[in-house]
C-alpha positions as CSV (number, residue, x, y, z in Angstrom):
1,X,-3.3,-7.3,-17.6
2,X,-0.4,-5.4,-16.2
3,X,1.0,-2.4,-18.0
4,X,3.9,-0.1,-17.3
5,X,2.6,3.5,-17.4
6,X,4.6,4.5,-20.5
7,X,3.3,1.5,-22.5
8,X,-0.4,2.5,-22.5
9,X,-1.5,3.4,-26.0
10,X,-3.9,6.3,-26.4
11,X,-6.4,4.3,-28.5
12,X,-6.5,1.4,-26.0
13,X,-6.9,3.1,-22.6
14,X,-10.6,2.9,-22.0
15,X,-11.0,-0.7,-23.2
16,X,-8.6,-2.0,-20.6
17,X,-10.2,-0.8,-17.4
18,X,-13.7,-0.7,-15.8
19,X,-15.1,2.5,-14.3
20,X,-15.0,2.8,-10.6
21,X,-16.7,5.1,-8.0
22,X,-14.5,4.5,-4.8
23,X,-10.8,4.4,-4.1
24,X,-8.9,2.4,-1.4
25,X,-5.2,3.2,-0.7
26,X,-2.5,1.3,1.1
27,X,-0.3,3.4,3.4
28,X,3.3,2.2,3.6
29,X,5.4,2.5,0.5
30,X,2.5,4.0,-1.5
31,X,1.5,7.2,0.3
32,X,4.6,7.7,2.5
33,X,8.2,6.4,2.4
34,X,7.8,4.4,5.6
35,X,8.5,1.1,3.9
36,X,11.9,2.1,2.8
37,X,12.7,3.5,6.3
38,X,11.5,0.2,7.8
39,X,13.9,-1.7,5.5
40,X,16.8,0.4,6.6
41,X,15.9,-0.2,10.3
42,X,15.7,-4.0,9.7
43,X,19.1,-3.9,8.1
44,X,20.5,-2.1,11.2
45,X,19.1,-5.0,13.3
46,X,20.7,-7.5,11.0
47,X,24.1,-5.8,10.7
48,X,25.6,-7.1,14.0
49,X,24.7,-10.7,12.9
50,X,26.4,-10.3,9.5
51,X,23.2,-10.6,7.5
52,X,21.7,-8.6,4.6
53,X,18.0,-8.0,4.3
54,X,17.6,-9.6,0.9
55,X,15.1,-8.4,-1.8
56,X,13.1,-11.7,-1.9
57,X,12.5,-11.7,1.8
58,X,11.6,-8.0,1.7
59,X,8.9,-8.8,-0.9
60,X,7.6,-11.6,1.3
61,X,7.4,-9.2,4.3
62,X,5.7,-6.3,2.5
63,X,2.0,-6.1,3.3
64,X,2.2,-8.3,6.4
65,X,1.6,-7.2,10.0
66,X,4.8,-6.5,12.0
67,X,4.4,-9.7,14.0
68,X,4.5,-11.8,10.9
69,X,7.4,-9.9,9.5
70,X,9.3,-10.5,12.7
71,X,8.6,-14.2,12.5
72,X,9.8,-14.4,8.9
73,X,13.0,-12.5,9.5
74,X,14.0,-14.3,12.7
75,X,13.4,-17.7,11.2
76,X,15.1,-16.9,7.8
77,X,18.3,-15.8,9.5
78,X,18.1,-18.0,12.5
79,X,18.5,-14.9,14.7
80,X,19.2,-15.3,18.5
81,X,16.1,-13.2,19.1
82,X,12.4,-14.0,19.6
83,X,9.6,-12.2,17.9
84,X,9.1,-9.8,20.9
85,X,12.7,-8.9,21.0
86,X,12.9,-8.2,17.3
87,X,9.7,-6.1,17.3
88,X,11.1,-4.1,20.3
89,X,14.3,-3.3,18.5
90,X,12.5,-2.3,15.3
91,X,10.0,-0.1,17.1
92,X,12.9,1.8,18.9
93,X,14.6,2.4,15.5
94,X,11.3,3.4,13.8
95,X,10.7,6.1,16.4
96,X,13.9,7.7,15.4
97,X,12.7,7.7,11.8
98,X,9.4,9.5,12.3
99,X,10.9,12.8,11.4
100,X,12.2,11.4,8.1
101,X,8.7,10.2,6.9
102,X,7.8,12.0,3.7
103,X,4.8,11.9,1.4
104,X,5.7,10.2,-1.9
105,X,5.6,11.9,-5.3
106,X,2.1,12.4,-6.9
107,X,0.2,11.6,-3.7
108,X,-0.8,15.1,-2.5
109,X,-2.0,16.1,-6.0
110,X,-4.0,13.0,-6.6
111,X,-5.7,12.9,-3.2
112,X,-6.6,16.6,-3.4
113,X,-8.0,16.1,-6.9
114,X,-10.2,13.1,-5.9
115,X,-11.3,14.9,-2.8
116,X,-12.3,18.0,-4.7
117,X,-14.5,15.9,-7.0
118,X,-16.1,14.1,-4.0
119,X,-14.7,10.7,-4.8
120,X,-15.0,8.6,-1.7
121,X,-11.6,7.4,-0.4
122,X,-10.4,5.2,2.4
123,X,-7.2,3.6,3.6
124,X,-6.8,-0.2,4.0
125,X,-3.5,-1.0,5.7
126,X,-1.8,-3.8,7.6
127,X,-0.6,-1.3,10.2
128,X,-1.9,-1.1,13.8
129,X,-3.5,2.0,15.2
130,X,-0.5,3.3,17.2
131,X,1.9,2.9,14.2
132,X,-0.6,4.6,11.9
133,X,-1.0,7.5,14.2
134,X,2.7,8.0,14.6
135,X,3.5,7.8,10.9
136,X,0.7,10.2,9.9
137,X,1.1,12.7,12.7
138,X,3.0,15.2,10.7
139,X,0.6,15.2,7.8
140,X,-2.9,15.6,9.4
141,X,-4.4,17.6,6.5
142,X,-3.4,15.0,3.9
143,X,-5.1,12.2,5.8
144,X,-8.3,14.2,6.6
145,X,-9.5,13.5,3.0
146,X,-10.2,9.9,3.8
147,X,-13.7,8.8,4.7
148,X,-12.3,6.1,7.0
149,X,-9.3,4.0,7.8
150,X,-9.2,0.2,8.3
151,X,-6.1,-1.2,10.0
152,X,-5.9,-5.0,10.0
153,X,-3.4,-4.9,12.9
154,X,-6.0,-3.4,15.2
155,X,-9.4,-4.3,13.6
156,X,-11.1,-7.4,14.9
157,X,-13.4,-7.6,11.8
158,X,-10.4,-8.2,9.6
159,X,-9.9,-11.9,10.3
160,X,-7.1,-12.7,7.8
161,X,-4.2,-10.7,6.5
162,X,-3.1,-10.2,3.0
163,X,-3.2,-11.9,0.5
164,X,-6.7,-12.8,1.8
165,X,-9.2,-10.2,0.6
166,X,-10.6,-9.3,4.1
167,X,-8.9,-5.9,4.5
168,X,-10.3,-4.6,1.2
169,X,-13.8,-6.1,1.6
170,X,-14.0,-4.7,5.1
171,X,-12.8,-1.3,3.9
172,X,-15.4,-1.2,1.0
173,X,-18.2,-2.2,3.4
174,X,-17.6,0.9,5.5
175,X,-18.3,3.4,2.8
176,X,-21.7,5.0,3.2
177,X,-22.7,3.7,-0.2
178,X,-21.4,0.2,0.4
179,X,-20.1,-0.2,-3.2
180,X,-19.7,-3.5,-5.0
181,X,-16.1,-4.7,-5.1
182,X,-16.0,-4.1,-8.9
183,X,-16.6,-0.4,-8.2
184,X,-13.6,0.0,-6.0
185,X,-10.1,0.7,-7.2
186,X,-7.2,-0.3,-4.9
187,X,-3.8,1.4,-4.9
188,X,-1.1,-0.9,-3.6
189,X,2.7,-1.2,-3.4
190,X,3.1,-4.8,-2.4
191,X,2.5,-8.1,-4.2
192,X,0.5,-9.4,-1.3
193,X,-1.7,-6.4,-1.4
194,X,-2.1,-6.9,-5.2
195,X,-3.2,-10.4,-4.6
196,X,-5.6,-9.4,-1.8
197,X,-7.3,-6.7,-4.0
198,X,-7.8,-9.1,-6.9
199,X,-9.1,-11.8,-4.5
200,X,-11.7,-9.2,-3.4
201,X,-12.8,-8.7,-7.0
202,X,-11.3,-5.2,-7.3
203,X,-9.1,-3.6,-9.9
204,X,-5.6,-2.7,-8.5
205,X,-3.1,-0.1,-9.5
206,X,0.3,-1.4,-8.3
207,X,3.3,0.9,-7.6
208,X,5.9,-1.6,-6.7
209,X,9.6,-1.5,-5.9
210,X,11.4,-1.0,-9.2
211,X,13.1,-4.3,-8.8
212,X,9.8,-6.3,-8.9
213,X,9.7,-8.0,-12.3
214,X,7.0,-7.2,-14.9
215,X,6.2,-10.9,-14.9
216,X,5.6,-11.1,-11.1
217,X,3.4,-8.0,-11.2
218,X,1.5,-9.1,-14.3
219,X,-1.8,-9.8,-12.6
220,X,-2.2,-6.2,-11.6
221,X,-4.7,-4.1,-13.5
222,X,-2.1,-1.4,-14.0
223,X,1.5,-1.0,-12.9
224,X,3.0,2.4,-12.4
225,X,6.4,3.7,-11.5
226,X,4.8,6.5,-9.4
227,X,1.4,7.9,-8.6
228,X,2.5,10.9,-10.6
229,X,1.7,8.8,-13.7
230,X,-1.8,7.8,-12.7
231,X,-4.6,9.1,-15.0
232,X,-8.0,8.9,-13.2
233,X,-9.9,9.1,-16.5
234,X,-8.7,5.6,-17.3
235,X,-11.1,4.4,-14.6
236,X,-14.0,6.8,-15.3
237,X,-12.9,9.3,-12.7
238,X,-12.5,13.1,-13.4
239,X,-9.2,13.8,-15.2
240,X,-6.4,15.7,-13.5
241,X,-5.9,19.2,-14.9
242,X,-3.3,19.0,-17.7
243,X,-3.4,15.2,-18.0
244,X,-4.1,13.4,-21.2
């Protein structure tokens, strides 16, 4: 059952969700604004060919490894580029954006809170190691709170990408406690990530692009406009100071 954050009624909060013990976070578009910057870079590649990076294609790309995104875009617009050429152009543009990467609203407060209460956290992302390191370089303390990071673009144990559940099942298995999937709460920004989390048997908090329809995101356990609106107590976690 998917709910917008402002539609949750006080007397129904705790019957909607199951308590969890571990949290798994996506990276791009959820913790940092790298997804928006990537979309801008893709548009710069398309500009000389007279194309616009449409919303539907963007949604199909989100959550996929770079190589699969490149294949989708090149094929969709019949670009006179192959995958390698497209990836090369995008990587060059992305390097120039590293200084513009910012932590998204609500992230620092939530991560610090969960860390202070010893809630185990990990990252499960479609990024590769080099990309992850570059995007997080300017925020080392923020990412020190995670027990581990699983990157499907560089991890041989993750056989299939989203919407398959592999990334989240692998991430859960590397916690010291090896929690059951039902005890893990996934935070995602993409529809493919939402599907992957649900396929893994986990609850999922979705923070999607505002243009994603309520109907499309309906399978999510909870839909929020921002992590600022997340209330940990809904899932049996310690409440944020001042939250209700």
